[in-house]
N, C-alpha and C positions, 0 to 999 in steps of 0.2 A: 503494500499500500503506499503511496505519496506521501510524504511527508509533508502534513500540512502547511507548516510555518513556512519552510521553505518554499512551496508553490505561493503564497504570498505572497513572497518577497518579490521573488520572480513575477507575479503578475501584475504587481505596484511600479517595479521597475520599468517595467513593459510599457507600461501606460504614460509614464513619467516620457520615456522613449520616444513614444510616438507622438504625443505631444509635441516634440520638439524636433519632430519628423526624424529622427536618428533609425527610427523602424516606419516600414510602412505596411499597408494592406497586403497580407502575402508575401511580406519580403523581411528578410532577418530572421534571426533565430539567438535564442539564447537559452544559456544550460547552466546546471549544476552539478557538480561530482559528490555523490552521496557516500561510495564505498570506492575503494582500488578498480572495481572493476564494473562498479553500475552510475551512469549518471542519469540526470534526467533533461529533459528537453523538450521545447515547443511540436506537437505536431505539424505535420503538412497545411498549407494553405490557412494559419491559424491569421486571426484578425487582432491586431498587438492591442488595438485599444479596449476588447471587451475579451480578454479571455478569461478562461472560466479553468476550473480543476480538470477537468475533461478534456481540455488544450496541450494538456501534459502528458507526454509519456516516459516507463520510464525502462531505460534501456541499457544490456546487459553487452561486456567486449562481447560474447561470442553469442554473434546473430540470430534472431528470431523471429515470430511473425512479428512482433510489436514493429519492430524498423519498418515494415511495409508504410505502417502509416505514420512514422515519424517526419519530422524536417528533412528536406534533400540533403542540409548542412551537416547531420548528424555522423556522417562517417569522419568531416575533417575535426568534429570536436572530439571522436575518440582520438582519434590521433593525436591529438594537441594531449589530452587527459595519461595517454598511455606513453608520454614521453616526457613530458615537461610535471614536475610533481608538485609546482606551485600553484599550477591551474585548479582552482579550486571552483571557478565561475569564469564562462568564454561567454560571448556576444558576436555576432554578426551585425554589424549596424552598417548603413551607406548615409551619415551625412552630411549633406549638400552643401556646403563650403569645403567641407575636406576633398570631398568626391570629386566638386569640381575643379579646385586646385590643385589636386593630384593629374589631372587631365594634363595639363601645362607643365607640370616645375620636374626637377629632380629627386628633391626634395623639399620639406617644409622645418623654415626656421624662427619658430616665433618672434616674435618681436616687443610685446607685451610680457610684464611683471611674470606671470601666473602659468603663461607657456613657457618660457621659457624658463622655470623654476620647478615645474611639477612634470612638465612632457619633454622638451628638450627639442632638438633636433632631429629630426625623423625622415627614413629615406622612404622616396616610392619604389615599390614594387613593382616592377613591367613582367605581368603575365604572358604577353605577347599573344600568341593564338588563341582566343576566344575559345575556338571549336571544340577544343580539346582540354579548355581549364578544368572542367569541373570532375574531367580523370585524373588531373596533377595536381590539384588543390590539394587532396587532404596528407600527402605527401611532402608539396613544396611550402605550403604554410607552416607546419610544425617545424618543419628542418628549417626554412627561416628566423622562424620565432626562436629555436633554439643556438644555433650559430652565431646569432647576431646578439643573444643575448638579451634579446628586448621582450614585453609584454604586449607590445602595439606593433602591430602591420596595417600599413598602410597598400591599397592594392588599386593601382593605377585601370580607371573605368567600371570598378568592381565594390571597393567601400574599406571598410576594416574590421579587422579582428584583433582582437584581445581578450586578453585575462586578466585574471587578479585571485587569489586569496581571499580578498573581501568585497562584496558585490558595491557597496557604495563607493569605495576605491574604483573600480570598476568604471561605471559610471560617471564617476569624478573626471576621471581623467579623459574620457570621449568628450565629454561637454566642454573641459579645455581644450581641449585637441581643435572641438569644433569652433570655437569663440576665435582663438588663437587663427584659425584658415580664414574666418569672416574678416577679421582683423587687416589680416595681410589682404586679400581682398578688397576692403575699398579700400586702405590706405594705398593700393597701387604699389605695392613691393613687388617687384618683381627680379630682384638682385640673380634669380635663379632659374629663370624661364629657359626653356630652350625648345626649337621647331623640332617634333617628332612627328612621326607618322602613327595612327593605331594599328596597321595591318603589319 
């Protein structure tokens, strides 16, 4: 049986992120690790502003029938949990200013105090071929996070993956990253702009 307090935390955070446009209708994912081989994640086609207990599913590392109704991001979350012990909560979001800024920049270098102190400089990962991205994503995302010793991955044209041991900290970092990207956008700061092709 799903842990009620954990689900309530995820529902509250999901609503908050939906209101900030970090999660969309049927877009994004959020999960929490329960034990070493068990985590809970939203189901496929979840609407994040009105999640209920029935919108979450408990998954085991060994795949069974429950995986059929889970988020399409479940395999990515599983790989992160299996390979990064510090990951207790994971979310995949698409904050609009961060995602937009990443389309035309190689890195995000916050110019504001909170962004500089909490987030710091973040490289932008280019997934290149979108047609094969979901096949490659579970491996490439956890490897990038682990090899670069970072808890946040900004992926060009796709969004942001982040993990934390604390749910509040996770949401705070995404919000600060988004605010820094917004400030960079409005200030016209383009010191690290380059031209590139999405193809």
